[in-house]
C-alpha positions in Angstrom: -108.1 -131.7 96.3 -104.7 -130.1 95.3 -107.0 -127.1 94.0 -108.5 -127.0 97.2 -105.4 -126.3 99.0 -104.2 -123.6 96.3 -107.7 -121.7 97.1 -107.2 -121.7 100.9 -103.5 -120.9 100.5 -104.8 -117.7 98.3 -107.6 -117.0 101.1 -104.9 -116.9 104.0 -102.4 -114.6 101.8 -105.2 -112.3 101.1 -106.2 -112.6 105.1 -102.9 -112.6 106.0 -101.8 -109.4 103.7 -104.7 -107.1 105.0 -103.4 -107.9 108.8 -99.8 -107.0 107.9 -100.6 -103.8 106.3 -103.3 -103.0 108.8 -100.4 -103.1 111.4 -99.2 -99.3 110.1 -101.8 -96.5 110.1 -101.9 -92.9 109.9 -105.1 -90.9 109.4 -104.7 -88.1 106.2 -101.4 -88.9 105.0 -102.7 -90.2 101.3 -103.4 -88.6 98.5 -105.1 -90.0 94.9 -108.5 -89.5 96.5 -110.2 -90.6 93.6 -109.2 -93.7 93.8 -111.6 -94.2 96.7 -114.7 -92.5 95.1 -117.7 -95.3 94.6 -118.2 -96.5 91.3 -121.9 -97.3 90.1 -125.1 -96.4 91.7 -125.9 -99.7 93.2 -122.9 -100.1 95.0 -122.9 -96.5 96.3 -126.6 -96.5 97.4 -125.6 -99.7 99.8 -122.2 -97.7 101.0 -119.8 -100.1 100.0 -121.3 -103.3 101.6 -121.6 -105.7 98.7 -118.0 -107.3 98.8 -119.6 -110.5 99.0 -121.3 -110.6 95.7 -120.3 -107.8 93.6 -121.2 -109.3 90.1 -121.1 -107.6 86.6 -118.8 -104.7 85.3 -119.3 -102.9 88.4 -117.5 -105.9 90.3 -114.2 -103.9 88.8 -114.5 -101.3 91.4 -116.1 -103.2 94.3 -114.3 -106.8 94.0 -113.0 -108.0 90.7 -113.5 -111.7 91.3 -117.0 -111.0 90.7 -116.5 -110.3 87.1 -115.9 -114.2 86.4 -119.8 -114.3 86.4 -120.3 -111.9 83.6 -122.2 -114.1 81.4 -121.2 -112.7 77.9 -120.6 -108.7 77.6 -121.4 -106.0 80.1 -120.8 -102.3 79.5 -121.6 -99.4 81.9 -121.5 -95.6 81.9 -122.2 -93.3 84.7 -122.0 -89.8 86.3 -121.3 -89.1 89.9 -122.1 -85.7 91.0 -120.0 -84.5 94.2 -119.7 -81.9 96.6 -118.2 -78.4 95.2 -119.4 -78.6 91.9 -117.1 -81.5 91.4 -117.4 -84.4 88.7 -116.7 -88.0 87.8 -117.4 -89.8 85.0 -117.1 -93.4 84.2 -117.0 -95.8 81.6 -116.4 -99.6 81.4 -116.7 -103.0 79.4 -116.2 -106.5 80.4 -116.0 -109.7 78.0 -115.7 -113.4 79.3 -113.5 -115.4 77.2 -114.6 -118.9 78.7 -111.9 -120.7 80.4 -109.6 -117.9 80.4 -112.0 -115.9 82.3 -113.3 -112.1 81.8 -111.5 -109.3 80.7 -112.3 -105.9 81.6 -111.3 -102.2 80.7 -112.4 -99.1 82.6 -112.0 -94.8 82.9 -112.8 -92.5 85.4 -112.4 -89.0 84.6 -112.5 -86.8 87.8 -112.8 -83.0 87.0 -112.3 -80.7 90.4 -114.1 -77.5 88.8 -113.1 -74.2 88.7 -110.2 -73.1 91.1 -109.2 -69.5 90.8 -105.1 -68.8 91.2 -104.3 -67.0 94.2 -100.5 -65.5 94.9 -99.4 -63.9 97.8 -99.3 -60.5 96.1 -102.8 -61.2 94.7 -104.7 -62.8 97.2 -108.2 -62.5 95.8 -107.2 -64.0 92.6 -104.9 -63.3 89.3 -107.7 -63.9 87.0 -106.5 -67.3 86.0 -108.9 -70.0 86.3 -107.3 -73.9 86.2 -109.2 -77.3 86.1 -107.6 -80.2 88.0 -108.2 -83.3 86.0 -107.6 -86.9 87.3 -108.2 -90.1 85.7 -107.8 -93.4 86.1 -107.4 -96.3 83.5 -108.3 -99.7 84.7 -107.4 -103.1 83.4 -109.3 -106.3 85.2 -108.9 -109.9 84.9 -111.2 -112.3 86.9 -111.7 -116.1 86.3 -113.8 -118.9 88.4 -111.3 -121.1 90.1 -114.2 -123.8 91.2 -118.0 -123.9 91.1 -117.6 -121.6 94.3 -114.2 -119.8 94.2 -113.6 -116.8 92.0 -110.5 -114.5 92.1 -110.0 -111.2 90.4 -107.0 -108.5 90.0 -106.9 -105.1 88.5 -104.0 -102.4 87.8 -105.0 -99.0 87.5 -103.3 -96.3 86.2 -103.5 -93.1 87.8 -102.7 -89.6 86.6 -103.4 -86.0 88.4 -102.8 -83.1 86.6 -103.2 -79.4 88.2 -101.9 -76.8 85.9 -98.2 -77.6 85.1 -97.7 -80.4 87.5 -98.4 -84.2 86.9 -98.4 -87.2 89.5 -98.6 -90.5 87.7 -98.6 -93.8 89.6 -100.4 -97.2 89.7 -102.2 -99.6 92.0 -103.2 -102.9 92.4 -106.7 -104.6 93.6 -106.8 -108.1 94.5 -110.5 -110.0 95.1 -111.9 -113.3 96.1 -115.5 -114.2 96.5 -116.7 -117.7 97.6 -120.1 -118.9 97.7 -120.4 -120.9 101.2 -122.3 -124.2 101.4 -124.9 -122.4 103.5 -127.4 -121.7 100.9 -127.6 -118.1 100.1 -124.4 -117.0 102.0 -121.2 -115.4 100.0 -118.4 -114.3 101.3 -115.5 -111.8 99.7 -112.2 -110.3 100.1 -110.7 -107.1 98.7 -107.2 -105.5 98.9 -107.4 -102.3 97.0 -105.1 -99.9 95.8 -102.0 -101.0 96.8 -98.7 -99.3 94.7 -95.9 -97.3 95.4 -96.0 -93.4 96.2 -96.8 -91.0 94.1 -95.2 -87.6 93.7 -96.0 -84.5 91.7 -93.6 -83.2 88.5 -93.2 -80.4 86.5 -92.8 -76.8 86.0 -95.9 -75.3 88.0 -94.7 -73.0 90.7 -91.4 -72.1 89.0 -90.8 -68.2 89.4 -88.3 -65.4 89.0 -87.7 -63.8 92.5 -85.9 -60.5 93.6 -85.2 -59.6 96.9 -85.0 -56.0 98.4 -81.5 -56.6 99.5 -80.3 -57.6 96.3 -77.9 -55.4 94.8 -78.9 -53.0 91.9 -78.8 -54.8 88.4 -78.2 -58.3 90.4 -80.2 -61.1 88.4 -83.2 -62.9 89.4 -82.9 -66.4 91.4 -85.3 -68.8 89.5 -87.0 -70.9 92.6 -88.6 -74.3 91.9 -90.7 -75.8 94.6 -90.0 -79.4 95.7 -92.8 -81.7 96.1 -93.0 -84.2 98.5 -94.3 -87.7 97.9 -97.5 -88.5 99.2 -99.0 -92.6 99.8 -101.8 -94.0 97.7 -105.0 -94.9 99.7 -104.7 -98.5 100.4 -107.7 -100.5 102.0 -108.7 -104.4 103.1 -112.1 -105.4 102.7 -114.1 -108.1 104.1 -117.6 -108.6 103.3 -120.9 -110.9 103.6 -123.8 -111.1 101.5 -127.0 -113.3 102.6 -130.3 -113.5 101.0 -132.8 -113.7 103.2 -135.6 -114.2 100.7 -135.5 -115.5 97.5 -138.6 -116.5 95.7 -139.6 -116.0 91.7 -141.1 -112.6 92.8 -139.6 -111.1 95.7 -135.6 -111.4 96.5 -134.3 -109.5 99.7 -130.4 -109.1 100.2 -128.1 -108.2 103.3 -125.0 -106.8 103.3 -122.2 -106.5 106.0 -118.8 -105.7 105.7 -115.5 -104.5 107.5 -113.4 -102.0 105.6 -109.9 -101.3 107.0 -108.4 -97.8 105.5 -104.7 -97.7 106.3 -103.5 -94.2 105.5 -106.4 -91.7 104.5 -109.1 -92.1 107.2 -111.0 -94.0 109.8 -112.0 -97.6 109.4 -115.7 -98.5 109.2 -118.3 -101.1 109.2 -120.8 -101.0 106.0 -124.0 -102.1 105.8 -126.9 -102.3 103.3 -129.7 -104.3 101.8 -131.1 -104.7 98.5 -135.0 -105.6 97.3 -135.7 -106.9 94.4 -139.2 -107.2 92.8 -139.7 -109.4 89.9 -135.5 -108.8 89.2 -137.0 -105.7 87.7 -137.4 -103.3 90.3 -134.6 -102.6 92.8 -134.9 -100.6 95.9 -131.4 -100.2 98.0 -130.5 -98.4 101.4 -126.8 -98.5 102.9 -125.3 -97.4 106.2 -121.5 -96.5 107.0 -120.2 -96.6 110.9 -116.7 -95.2 111.2 -114.7 -96.8 114.2 -112.3 -95.3 116.5 -113.2 -91.6 115.8 -112.2 -89.4 118.6 -114.5 -86.9 120.5 -113.2 -83.8 118.8 -113.4 -85.0 115.3 -116.3 -84.4 113.0 -117.0 -87.3 111.2 -120.7 -88.5 111.1 -122.2 -91.6 110.2 -123.7 -91.6 106.9 -126.6 -93.4 105.3 -127.5 -93.7 101.5 -130.4 -95.1 99.5 -131.2 -95.6 95.8 -133.2 -97.4 93.4 -132.8 -99.1 90.1 -134.9 -100.5 87.3 -134.3 -103.0 84.6 -135.5 -102.6 81.0 -135.9 -105.6 78.4 -134.5 -104.7 75.0 -135.0 -108.0 73.3 -131.6 -109.8 73.0 -130.2 -107.9 76.2 -131.2 -105.9 79.1 -130.2 -102.6 80.4 -130.1 -101.3 84.1 -130.9 -97.7 85.2 -129.6 -96.8 88.9 -129.7 -93.9 90.9 -128.0 -93.6 94.5 -128.5 -90.7 96.7 -125.8 -89.9 99.7 -126.6 -86.7 101.9 -123.2 -84.7 103.2 -123.4 -82.4 106.7 -121.7 -79.2 105.1 -122.0 -79.6 101.3 -124.7 -80.9 98.9 -125.5 -84.3 98.5 -123.8 -86.8 96.3 -125.5 -88.5 93.5 -124.8 -91.4 91.1 -126.4 -92.0 87.8 -125.9 -95.0 86.1 
């Protein structure tokens, strides 16, 4: 009975935290957007709607409580092809340590592509090309607290580098998953990317400057830009999953989630569905419906889709997944994992 009270208190605290931070929101003031990019082809194809039953190594990103269900060891590798020649690579490992729970470690490397350096004197480019690179190292823990409730948490170490300046910081994620008494229904809550503001530091932009009105022979002045701090993209997620069909050959699962974005973009409803045949072939689709978008804003709803296959390797299984999401003004984004 005491454990039930503890679980109820944790669920209540999660909802309360989400409500409190939702009270102050502003659009477009957060940085470190690589924290928001979806991880894994399955989650991307479902438009991030499977908060309620995210499982295995992919759950490190979507709901860390879901890694508690890892049977032994799981590993994943993926490539995310974004717009404008940007690419992200992801690698993650999870091992279940029994009563202690499951531990995971993951890395995400985001390359923004080649950027041409310009100045006021040379607006067409100086001839120098830089490649901004961002990285996220994640340490994850998840544990089954009862046969129906699992909890999890992440710490994400964030590093952003643009030429000679660097911003470093960390964020925390918390996740809860609950199997409801109603058969086939599960529920999840995730608080993502809570952490202090980040700020760029370094020697980038330091210049020796002389002005026309300086006296002849006067020494040049050294100027150093002052970088403003920026918030990390915190968000609050609530999701449901329901197995509408489940038999030895077929499984059809529906997903619905609400995502509150505190300081970066509009909040959203997210929907998805996954069909599985013989637990070997998977077809997925998802849809995002943004909320509160003003008439003047160009913020279309978006859909996504994908497929997956399970390959039996004897003592282990390999899953091959792909997802596709169109973009209005850029090339479509694709995940391969």
